[in-house]
N, C-alpha and C positions, 0 to 999 in steps of 0.2 A: 608482442602478441599482436596478430591482426583480428580486429574487432570483426563481431559478428554485423552483416549487412542484414538486417531484418525485413529489407524491401523484397529479399530471394528465397528461394525453397531453403527450411532447415534441415540439414542429414544430420549433425551431431552437436553434442555441449562437451566443452571443456571445462575441467577445473582444477584448480592448484592447492593442492594440500598445504594446509597450514598446521603449525604447532595446536592451534585450538582443536583441530578436527582429531588430534591422535590421543591414545591408540585407538584403531579402527582398522575393522578389516575391509574390503574394498566393496562388498555388497552393502555392508551397513552405512560406509561412508557415502556410497550413491544414494541411498533410501533417504538421507539425511538430507542431501543437496537436491534430491528430486522426489519429494515427498507424496506426489502424484500417484507412486508407484510403490510397491511392496518390495521386504529384501527377497522375497521369493522370484519376483519378477527379474530383478537384477543377477541374481544367482544364476537364473537360466541363461539371460544375456552373457555372463560371463562364459558358462559353459558352451554355448556356441560361437565364443569369439567375438562378439560384439563389443565389448571391453577391453581398451588398453590402457598401459601404464609408460609413461614415456615411449609410445611407438611400438611396446612389445603387448602379444595378447597375456592379459591379466587372469590369475588363477583365483578361484571363488576364495579360497583361502588364507592368499597374500595380503599381509599388514602392509598398510603404507607409511611410505616417510615424506618427510618434510620437503616439499619442493619438486615431488613428482606430479606430472598432469597425467589425470586421467579423463580419457575421451572415451564417451558413448556413441556409438553408431546406433542411430536411432531410423535408419533409413527404412527397414522392414517392419515400422510402426507409425509411418508418415501418414499425415492426411493430406488428402487433394490440396496442392498450393494455391491459394487464392491472392490475386492481389488487392492489396487494401484500398479500396476507395470509398467506402461508406461510411467512415468516421473523420468529420472535418475538425481544423484544428482552430480551436478559437485563443489567437494569439493573445496575451497579456501584455506582453512585452520582448524585445528583441534586439540585440545588437551582434558585436562581431564576437561575444563571449558566451553569452547566456540566451538560452529562449525558455518563456516563462508561458504557459498556457493555462487555462482555465477547462479543466477535466469536466466531463459531463458525466453524471451518474450512471452507472451501469456498463460503463465502457471498460476494458481489461486495459490495464496499461501495460504489460511487457508479457510477452510470450512464456506460458508456462501450462505444465501439465498436457492437457489435451487441446489446449487453446492456442497452436502455435500461430496463426494468423489472424487478421481483423482485429488487432490489437492498436493501441493507438501509437505503439511506437514501431509498427508494421506502416502504418498510415507516415511518421515522420521522416523513417528513414527512406520513405518512396518520394518523399517531397524534397529531400537534400540529395536524392542519389548522384549530384554531379558536385557534390562537395568532396573535400579532403578528409573529412572527419564527420562521421554521422553522430548528430547531437545523443549525448548518454544521459540518462538518467542520475540525479545525484541524492534524489530520496523516492519513495513510491506513495501511491493512496491504493486502497482497496476498490475492487470493484465499484461497489456501490457508493463509496465516497467521492462528493466532486470536489471543485476547487484548485487552487493553486499549484502547479508541476512546475518545477525547477527543471530544467535539462541544459548540460555544459557544451559549448559549441567547438571545445579544443580539450586537450588534454591539461594542460595549466588551470583552465579554469575547473575542469573537473575535481584535480587534486586539490584545489585552494576550496572549493567549496564543501569537499567530502571532509577535508580538515576542520572546515568551521562546524560543521554538525557533529563530527565525532569529539569535538572539545566542546561541544553545547555552545556556541558562540552565535548561533542562529535562532530565531524566535519563529515559534509555531503557533499562530490562535485559530481555532475551530468553532463552529458553530453547530448546534446539535438542539432538537425536539428531545425530551426526555419525558418518560412517564412519571408521575407525582409531582409534589410540591415538597421541595427542598425546606428542612427545617433550619439549615444557615443559610444565608445570600451569598456566601462566599466561602472556600475552604481550599484546601490541599486532600490530594488523597496519594498515601503511598502505601499501595500493596503490590508485593512482588508477583512476577510474571512468568511461566515457563510452559512448556507443551504439554497440551492436553493428552492426559494417559489413558483415559478411559471414555473417549469418544471415537468413532470410525471415522470422522471427517479428521483426516490428517493434518491439516491446517489449523485446525483449533488449539487455543493457547487458555490458559487457566489461571485463575489466581492462587500460587503454592507457594510455601515456605521456603522451598529448594529454588524458586524463579530467580531471574534477573531482578535488581532495585528498579521500580519504577513509580515517576512522582508527576503527577499533572496538579495545574491549579484552576478552579473553576469559580466564575460566578454567576450567578443566576441574573439573566435579566428580565424578566417577567415571567409570572405565573400565572396560571388558570386552572384553579381549583374545580371549576364545574364544567365538565365539557361532556358531552354525549357521546358514550361509547369508551370513555375513560373513565373509571369509575375513582382513581386517585388523581385524576388532572393530569394536565401537564406542564412542563416548563421548557423555557426557552434557555439554552445556556451556553456562556462562552468559556473554552478550555482551552488553557495554557500548557504545550507538552515542555516539559523539563529533560524529559527521558522520550525514546522514542522507539519502544517496543513493539511488536506486531500485533496491532488489534487494541493498541494501550487505552484508548480513551473509551471503545466500547465495552472494555472488561471492565475498567474502573466506575464507570458509571453505573453499570450492572452492579457491579462488588457493593456499591452503598446503596442499592435498590432502586435507583434510578436508570433503567436500561433504556437506551433509543430506541425511538418507535420503529418499527417494520424491521428491526436488525435480526436476521435470519439464523444468527449464530448464538448469539447473548442476550436476545429480547424475548419479550413474552407471544410476538405474533410474526409471521413471514410477510403479511401485508395488512393495512388497516385502512379505513376511511375516515377523511374529516369532514364531518358533513356529505359537500357532494365533490371531495379531493380524494381521490383514489390514491394513496400511496403505497407504493409496491417497491422502493428502496429506502434503505436505512437513510432517518435525514440527519447527516454529518457533512458538514462541509469545511475544507479546508479554506478558511476564510483570509487569513493573514500570514506571509512567511517575509520575514526579516533579517538580513545577512549584510556585510560588507561586501561591494562589488569584488570580483575575484581579480579583475586587472588593475581600478584604480584605487582599491580599499574604501572608497565612501560609501558610506552607509545608506541603503536602499529597501525597501519595501514594498512587497508585490501583493494587490487586493483583489479577490476574485468576489464578483457581485454574487448572490443566492441565485441558485434555479429558479424556474417558475414554482414548477410546486412547492419547494419550500417556501419561498417568499409567498404565495398564497395561505398557507397555511398559517404565517407569521402573523399575516396581514389580517386573517380573518378572526384570530383568538386573540390577538393584543391591541393592533393599531390598524386601520383601513388605509392610513397614511404612511405606515411604516417603509422605510427605506435603507438597506443595507449600510448606507454611510451614517446612518441616525446612531448604532451600536457604540 
């Protein structure tokens, strides 16, 4: 199947039904795949003939089968197309198989919901417009999370990196600035994560006994028990992901009473100040990503330096000579 060129206007979305999606009616299936819209919205789209299954107009009550391709025509709900030229690509590494970038906090990675354009992937596809294969994501980062983001430059590399991620053969280390002073300097967090059922924010997750197994390993690098404006103090934490659930680190740290500062979904504030530093995005950074090179099999590791705002906070709290390489 030809992959979507994100340097051009987006008029439709396609999804292939798998066993994990069933049993499901078309409207429920689409509401799960595109959670920024409601089931009622998709029922109206189905009734107006804007949804097709294997090329034929879909009925609202249709139950889907494995292997069916569901196409959603979004032409009537399209925002005006604008070429992406305001986002710079900060490249950490590149060869014939992989592209590794240092994502800026506040940048949306991939078109989703109402944000179809002016994302990092729109810019990547625009830069590689003359290539036979547009670079594809092998993992994702939240809008406000910064750091290492790995893309594949051919299908063999994408498939191999996806296999490594699925089999937990990659290492992902993050840095975070969290509320409070931890009682233990290191530990493991095993709290299952599932879809939030009682939030109007459709992408929000929650700690749930019915959720999927999730494990994180943390190490406290430094603590500051007395910080003006933060009555419980602050801690600089390194977290290694064992599993990779949506919002896992944010939920796990919040779940043990140490939410990341300025985390709008799971924290205590939308934004805050550390003396003269204004913090408007969560201070969570994808610091290191380790894997085997998809072509050579050689072990490789990519490192992204902390963003300026995050680095300034750490230096002010703990060490004016701090460097990311010191961790």
